[in-house]
N, C-alpha and C positions, 0 to 999 in steps of 0.2 A: 676432978674439977671441970667446970664448964668454962671453956675458953671463949674468947671474944667471937671467934668465927661461928662456934656452935650457938652462941647467944643470938647472933644475927640470923642464923638459919631458923631457930625457933620462933623468933619475932616475925620473920617473913612468912613462916608456915601459919602462924596464928592469924596474921593479916589476910592471908589467902583464904583461910577457912571463913573468917568473918565476912569477907567480900562475897564468897560463894553463897553463904547463908543469906546475905542481903539480896544477892541477885535472884536466888530462887524464891525468896519471899515476895519479891516484886514482880515475878514472872507470871502474872495473871492477866491475860488480855481481856479488855472489856468488849462487849458484843458490838459488832459494827452497825446493827440496826436498832436493837432495843437500847435506847439511851436512858441514862439516869434521870431522876427527878431534878429539876433545877436546883443548883447550889448543893448538890450531893457530893459526898466524898466516899470513895470505895474503901471499905475496911478489908484490906488485902489478907490480913491474918485470919479472917473469918470467911474468906471466899475461896473458891477452887475452880479449876478448869480441867476437863478431861477431853482428850481427842475423840473418845468414843465411850458412851455410857447410855443408860436408859432411864426414863422417868415416866410415871403414870399420871396422865393428865385427865381432868374431868371435862366431859363434853355433854351438853344438853341437846338431846335429839329434838329438832324443831317440830317434827311431826307428832311424836308420841309424848313429848315433854318428859321423857325419862332421862336420868343421868346415866352416862356410860363412862367407864374407865378405859382409857386407851394408852397402851404402852408405846412410847416413841423412842427411837434409838438414833443416835448421831452425836455430833459435837455437843458437849455438855458444859454449861456454866451454872455455878451456884454463887450468886453475888449478893453481898450485903452492902447496901449504901446507907450513909447517915447524912441527913440534911443538916447543914451547919451554917451559922452566921459567919461573916468575915473574921470575927475574933475567935472562931473555933467552937462556939457553944452550939449544942444541938437545938434545932428548931422543933419544939414539941407541941405547937398549936395548929398544925395542919390536920384537917379532918380526913377520915377515910374516904369520904366522897370526893374530896379534891384530888387525893392520890389516884383513885380509880378513874375519875374523869380525865385526868391528864394522860394516863396510859391508854384509855379507850380511844380518845381522840387521836393520839399519835398512831395507834394501830389502824384505825379506820382511814386516816390520811394515806397510809401505805397500802391500801386495798385489803387490809386484814379484817378479821371478824372476832366478835366476842363469843367465846364458846360456853362460858358458864361464869356466874357471879353469885357470891353469897356475902355474908357480913365480913368474912376474913380473907377470902381469896377471889382473885380475878384471873380467868384463864383466857388467853388470846392466841390467835394464830395468824401469821402474816406470810403471804406467798413469797418465794424466793425466785430469783431470775433463772435458776437451773431447773425449775419445776418442782423443787422441794418446798418445805414449809419451815418457818421458824415458829416454834411453840414456846409460850411463856406463861409462867404462873407468877402473879404479883401478890405479895403478902406484906402489906404495910403494918408496922406497929406504931400507930400514930402518936401515942403518948411518949414514945422514946425517940421520935424523929428518925425511924429506921424503915428501910424497905428491903425485903428479901425477894430476890428474883431467881427463879429456876428457868433456864432457857435451854432448849434443845434444837439444834439445826438438823432437820431431817432431810436427807438427800432425796432427789427426785426418784420416783419409783422406777426401777429398772427390772422389768419382769422377764425372767428367763422361763420360757414356756415349758421346756423339757430338760430333764436331767438324765444323762446316760447312766448305765449300771454302775460304772466306777465312781461317778460323781455322787450317786445315791449312797453307795457304801461309805465313801469318805465322810459325807455329811452325817450319816447315822452313827459312825464311829466317833466323830468329833463332838456332835451335839446331842446325839440320841434321838434326833428327829429330823425330818426334812419337810418343808412346806412346798406343795405342788400347786401351780396355777394352770398347768397344762392338761388337767383332767376336767373336761367340760361336759355339761349336761344341758339338755333341752330346758327351756324356761319352765320353772315350777314343776319339773319332773325329775325322776331318777334315771332317765334314759340317757345313755352316753352318746355324745356327738362323735362323729367319725374322726375328727381331728384329735381325739383323745388317745387313739390307738398307739401312736408313737411312744407317748409317755408310759402307757400301760405295758407295752412290749419291753421297755427298759426295766420295769419292775419285775416282769416275768423272768427276764435274763438274770437279774439280781438274785431272785429266789432260787433259780436253778444253780447258779454259780456258788451260792452259799446255802447248802441244804440244812444247816443248823439254825439259820436265821428265822426269827419269828417276828411278825409285825402286828401292831395295832393300827388299823385304818380308821382315821377320824374324818367325819364330815362336818363342815362348817358353812354357815350361810351369812348373808347380810341381814339387816333388820327389817327388810321390807316384808310385810305380812305379820300374822299373829305368831306369838311365841311357840305355841303348841304345834302349829303347822310347820314352822321352820325346824323345830326339833325333829319331828317325824321325817321331814324331807331330808335332813342331814343324815339320819339313821339309814334311810333307804338308799341314799347315794353311796354311803360307806359299804352297805351290803352289795350294791351293784358292782363296785370295784372288786370286792372279795369274790363274787361269783365269776367275774371275768377271769381272774387269776386261776381259779379252780378249773376253768375250761382248758387251761394249758397244763394241767396236771399238778398244780400246787395244792398240797394237802391242806384241807380246811382247818386242821388242828394247828397249823402254823399261823393262822390269821384270826385276829379279834377285831370286831367292828364296834364303833361307838359314834354316836351323833351328838353334837353340842349345839346345834341350831345357831342362834345369834349371840350366845352367851360369852364367847371368847373372841371379840374382835381384835384384829391387829392393826386396824386403822379406823379413822372416823367414818361413820356411815353418812356423814353430811354431804358427801360428794360421790359421783359415780366412780371416780378413781379409787376412793376408799372402799366402797362397796365391792368393787371388783377384787380388791385384795382380800376382803373378808370371805368371799365365796371361794373356798379352797378345800383341798384334801391334804391331810397331814399323815405322814407315816411315822410311827413311833417304834423304836427298837425295843423289843421285849427281852430283858436279860434273864 
C-alpha cells in the first residue's frame, strides 16, 4: 500500500518535474539587439537558442552582383514571433514590405547593412562592439502574422597567424582540417613571403614527426578578380606550399594539392577583414 508519506513524495516529485519542464521551456533568451516587430509575442515552444552553432547566410556581392553563401558560426537564435492584438488574436494584414522596411530601418540605424533581399527573405548584418557581427535572416509569413528570425552573433576575428606542430596535429585529429592564415603570398602571385617560413617549418616538423600522415593542401582566394584567374592562382599557391615541403625531404606521395579559388568563402567578401579570412591555405588530413 502507498502510505501518506509516499504520496507526498510522489506529489512533490511530480511538481518538481513540471516546474523543471516549465523552466526549460521558458529558458530562451531574446536577442539583445534584434528586437521583435511591434506587438509581437515569442512562440517559445517553436524557438531555440544554442551557445554555438552555424548557419548559412546569403550575401549579394556589390561589385559582381552575384549571390554568395557564407557560413557564420557563433551564438545562435532561431526565434518565431507572432504579431497579436491585445485580445490575443493574430494580426494577419501586415504586408511583407512593412515587415522588411521595419527591420531594414532598425538595422541601418545601428550602422548595419542589407546583405540580400528577395520576396521571402531579408538578410542583415549589424556590427558589434567587440568587433564581431550580428547576422540575421528575416522570414515573415504575412498572412499568418508570423516572423521567423535566424540570428548568429559572430565573434570578432581573432587571427592566430601560426600553429605549432602539436597544435596542427590536434586540429587535424579533432576536425580533420586546419585553416592557416600565416602562409602569405605576394599580391596576385604564388610566391611565398618570407614571413610564411615560420608556419611552413611547423608543417615540416609535423610531417617528420608523423611519417604516416598524408595531407591535402588547399588554396583559397577572395573574390577580387575573375573566377578562372582565382582558381589558377589558388592551385599554384597550393603547389608552392607542396614544393616547399618537398625541399625538406617530405615525400611528394604524401601530399595532394587542390585549388578552389573564391568558391568556398568562410566570410563575406564585402570587407577587407572578410577577404583576408578568405585568402588562406587549408590542410586536410587524408585517411
